[in-house]
C-alpha angles and dihedrals in degrees: 000000000000102000099183092053088048087056089050091051092048091051090049091050091047091050091049095049104032108027113025095054090058092062135062107183136173125274131174130210123219091272094058097254111146126213137157129247144153117279114268119236109225108205098181092072095240140040140180120217106272092230086072091070090067096245105138094204094056124115123217116261090241128142093046145148116207118189116204134181105232104174142000121201132174119226114232115249092004135102093230142076134212119233119198105210124189124201110204115207126204125187129179114201125140093176136261142297116234122225091264090055097258116142115230125186093217097174091246091140088060092048094046091052093054095041090054091048091049092051092051091049093050095045094049094047091046089058102032090186136054126203088356090278112063116073122192119221105245093204095061129068123131128176135179141180105225112244117239098030112177107243127271089026122083115193133173141122149230123227121210133177124223135188116227127177115236123214122273112251117262107238114204121219090257105057096161 
């Protein structure tokens, strides 16, 4: 039983069912063709843009949500631990074309980033519990847009804290 990984799986499932379907955001393929799609949930904790692998037909990973376990701490004199879980957010959005064909950087990537973060926050705190066993700390939610993003990509994260129960110790027959 790997409880922190079970939490990660529960958060990924939550993001796939409750968050990603609410958004259709821009993506671009290696040839520069833009389309819209739901954010991908990257379960591995990290990802490189698929176009780096040299496959011409690959799309970028953006938009994406990448949950990561950042820290696990036991609580003294308690049967629980606290997991700090970070959800990385990646958005691609260079702007829009007006009806007369003029390109305008309207800041929509910035807005999409914060709308996605706020939707995650509201949905998590509406539920408070995932899989009937992981409880979010309602006094902790931090989010940040990473400084120095490379246009037209918008990246950042939100940090959350979760209570998880850790297993009872197995006491052998011969304790002393």
